[in-house]
C-alpha positions as CSV (number, residue, x, y, z in Angstrom):
1,M,-11.1,9.9,-3.3
2,S,-13.2,10.1,-0.1
3,A,-13.4,7.2,2.2
4,P,-15.7,4.4,0.9
5,T,-19.0,4.1,2.4
6,E,-21.3,1.3,2.7
7,P,-23.5,1.2,-0.6
8,S,-27.0,2.3,0.0
9,R,-29.2,-0.8,-0.4
10,T,-32.5,-0.7,-2.0
11,S,-35.3,0.8,0.1
12,E,-38.1,-1.4,1.2
13,A,-41.5,-0.4,1.8
14,P,-43.2,-1.7,5.0
15,G,-44.5,-5.2,4.1
16,R,-42.8,-5.4,0.9
17,G,-39.5,-6.7,-0.5
18,P,-36.7,-4.9,-2.2
19,D,-37.6,-2.9,-5.4
20,P,-36.9,-5.5,-8.4
21,R,-35.8,-2.5,-10.7
22,A,-33.3,-1.2,-8.0
23,E,-31.9,-4.8,-7.5
24,R,-31.6,-5.2,-11.4
25,S,-29.7,-2.0,-11.5
26,R,-27.3,-2.9,-8.6
27,A,-26.6,-6.2,-10.2
28,A,-26.0,-4.7,-13.6
29,A,-23.6,-2.2,-12.2
30,L,-21.6,-4.9,-10.2
31,A,-21.4,-7.0,-13.4
32,A,-20.1,-4.1,-15.4
33,A,-17.4,-3.2,-12.5
34,R,-16.5,-7.1,-12.5
35,D,-15.8,-6.9,-16.3
36,L,-13.9,-3.7,-16.2
37,L,-11.8,-5.0,-13.2
38,I,-10.9,-8.1,-15.1
39,E,-10.2,-6.4,-18.6
40,Q,-8.5,-3.3,-17.5
41,G,-7.8,-3.3,-13.7
42,W,-9.1,-1.2,-10.7
43,A,-8.4,2.3,-12.3
44,A,-10.9,1.5,-15.0
45,V,-13.8,1.0,-12.6
46,T,-15.3,4.5,-12.6
47,H,-18.7,5.7,-12.4
48,V,-18.5,7.0,-16.2
49,A,-17.3,3.7,-17.3
50,V,-19.8,1.6,-15.3
51,A,-22.6,3.6,-16.4
52,A,-21.7,3.2,-20.1
53,R,-21.3,-0.4,-19.8
54,S,-24.2,-1.2,-17.6
55,G,-26.8,1.3,-18.8
56,V,-27.3,2.4,-15.0
57,G,-27.4,6.1,-14.8
58,R,-24.5,7.9,-13.1
59,T,-26.8,9.5,-10.6
60,T,-28.0,6.1,-9.4
61,L,-24.4,4.9,-9.3
62,Y,-23.4,7.9,-7.2
63,R,-26.3,7.4,-4.9
64,H,-25.3,3.6,-4.1
65,W,-21.6,4.1,-4.3
66,P,-20.4,7.7,-3.6
67,D,-16.9,6.7,-4.3
68,A,-15.8,4.3,-7.0
69,S,-13.7,2.2,-4.5
70,G,-17.0,1.2,-3.1
71,L,-17.8,-0.6,-6.4
72,V,-14.4,-2.5,-6.3
73,R,-15.1,-3.2,-2.6
74,D,-18.6,-4.7,-3.3
75,V,-17.4,-6.7,-6.2
76,I,-14.7,-8.5,-4.0
77,A,-17.2,-8.7,-0.9
78,E,-19.7,-10.5,-3.0
79,R,-17.0,-13.0,-4.1
80,I,-15.9,-13.4,-0.3
81,S,-19.5,-14.0,0.8
82,T,-19.9,-17.0,-1.6
83,A,-16.5,-18.4,-0.3
84,H,-17.7,-18.8,3.2
85,T,-19.4,-22.0,4.3
86,P,-21.6,-22.3,7.6
87,P,-19.5,-24.0,10.4
88,T,-20.6,-27.6,11.3
89,G,-18.9,-27.6,14.7
90,V,-16.5,-30.3,13.4
91,L,-13.2,-28.4,13.7
92,R,-11.0,-29.9,11.0
93,E,-13.8,-30.2,8.4
94,D,-14.7,-26.5,9.0
95,L,-11.2,-25.3,8.6
96,V,-10.7,-27.4,5.4
97,R,-13.9,-26.1,3.9
98,E,-13.0,-22.5,4.8
99,L,-9.8,-22.7,3.4
100,D,-11.2,-24.3,0.2
101,G,-13.4,-21.3,-0.1
102,L,-10.3,-19.1,0.1
103,R,-8.7,-21.3,-2.4
104,R,-11.5,-20.8,-4.8
105,L,-11.5,-17.0,-4.0
106,L,-7.8,-16.9,-4.9
107,H,-8.2,-18.8,-8.1
108,D,-11.1,-16.6,-9.3
109,P,-10.1,-13.9,-11.9
110,V,-12.5,-11.3,-10.2
111,S,-11.2,-11.5,-6.8
112,D,-7.7,-12.2,-7.8
113,R,-7.4,-8.9,-9.7
114,G,-9.5,-7.1,-7.2
115,L,-7.4,-8.3,-4.1
116,R,-4.1,-7.5,-5.8
117,A,-5.4,-4.0,-6.7
118,V,-6.4,-3.3,-3.1
119,I,-3.1,-4.7,-1.7
120,E,-1.1,-2.4,-4.3
121,R,-3.0,0.7,-3.4
122,A,-3.2,0.2,0.3
123,G,0.2,1.5,0.9
124,V,-0.4,4.8,-0.9
125,D,-4.1,5.3,-0.8
126,P,-6.0,5.7,2.7
127,V,-9.2,4.7,0.9
128,F,-7.8,1.4,-0.2
129,A,-6.2,1.0,3.1
130,Q,-9.7,1.2,4.8
131,L,-11.0,-1.1,2.1
132,K,-8.2,-3.6,2.7
133,E,-8.9,-3.7,6.5
134,A,-12.7,-4.1,5.7
135,L,-12.0,-7.0,3.4
136,Y,-9.7,-8.7,5.9
137,R,-12.2,-8.4,8.6
138,E,-14.9,-10.1,6.5
139,G,-12.6,-12.7,5.0
140,S,-11.4,-13.8,8.4
141,R,-14.9,-13.6,10.1
142,V,-15.7,-17.4,9.8
143,F,-12.3,-18.4,10.8
144,R,-12.7,-16.5,13.9
145,T,-16.1,-17.9,14.7
146,V,-14.9,-21.5,14.2
147,L,-11.5,-21.0,16.2
148,D,-13.3,-19.2,19.1
149,A,-16.0,-22.1,19.3
150,A,-13.4,-24.7,19.1
151,A,-11.5,-23.2,22.0
152,A,-14.5,-22.8,24.0
153,R,-15.2,-26.7,23.4
154,G,-11.7,-27.5,24.3
155,D,-10.7,-28.7,20.8
156,L,-8.1,-26.0,20.8
157,A,-5.8,-24.4,23.5
158,A,-7.8,-22.0,25.6
159,D,-5.3,-19.3,25.1
160,L,-5.3,-19.4,21.4
161,D,-4.3,-16.3,19.7
162,A,-7.0,-15.9,17.1
163,D,-5.1,-13.2,15.0
164,L,-2.0,-15.5,14.9
165,A,-4.2,-18.6,14.1
166,V,-5.8,-16.7,11.1
167,D,-2.3,-15.8,9.8
168,Q,-1.1,-19.4,10.2
169,L,-4.1,-20.9,8.4
170,A,-4.7,-18.3,5.6
171,G,-1.1,-16.9,5.3
172,P,0.4,-19.9,3.4
173,L,-2.5,-19.9,0.7
174,M,-2.1,-16.1,0.3
175,Y,1.7,-16.4,-0.1
176,R,1.4,-19.4,-2.4
177,R,-1.0,-17.9,-4.7
178,L,-0.5,-14.0,-4.8
179,L,3.3,-14.2,-4.4
180,A,4.4,-17.5,-5.8
181,G,1.8,-17.8,-8.4
182,R,1.3,-21.4,-7.7
183,E,-1.7,-23.6,-7.7
184,I,-3.4,-24.5,-4.4
185,T,-4.6,-28.1,-4.1
186,A,-6.8,-29.9,-1.7
187,E,-3.9,-31.9,-0.5
188,Y,-2.0,-28.5,0.3
189,I,-5.1,-27.3,2.3
190,E,-5.3,-30.5,4.4
191,R,-1.7,-30.4,5.1
192,V,-1.9,-26.7,6.4
193,V,-4.8,-27.5,8.5
194,D,-3.3,-30.6,9.9
195,D,0.0,-28.8,10.8
196,F,-2.0,-26.1,12.4
197,L,-4.1,-28.6,14.6
198,A,-0.8,-30.4,15.7
199,A,0.6,-27.2,16.8
200,H,-2.5,-26.1,18.7
201,A,-3.7,-29.3,20.3
202,P,-5.1,-28.6,23.8
203,D,-2.7,-29.7,26.6
């Protein structure tokens, strides 16, 4: 496998929006990839299988996703993007909402299977290792925005370590769901957030 590249998005003519046919093809391909991921696992997400299920030509698939791992990436990234919520500037509320988005992500069959596949392969496949890093950056992006803004406002300690803070917030949910296989409740999320805020209150 070659390293995953960003998918080629539909071209736009000056003054015009995306080509509806290209958008439909992309949506159909990702829907097929999602179904294959759930039904058979990451190894089933190939250009041949996605083309057969979606009706999108293999040439088109290779143009948008030169490597099949890019299909897996975009399936998960699509889920991650819907899990994020715009920050409000109210620290506790923002952290609870973002963790609730992570909870939904971890309970979603598509992202659950995809994340497990990426984690499994990352240790032996450099393509999936790069994919894991890219997904981590996107998954933690809003957390970092919220934390940096809170530290600047004085709502959190000015010397807050953002990497450690993300671990302390998201780590318990990842462990509870992916390793322990247990449900994540709203009460659990609030406890994680309240414990974090108590530990990092400004002096």
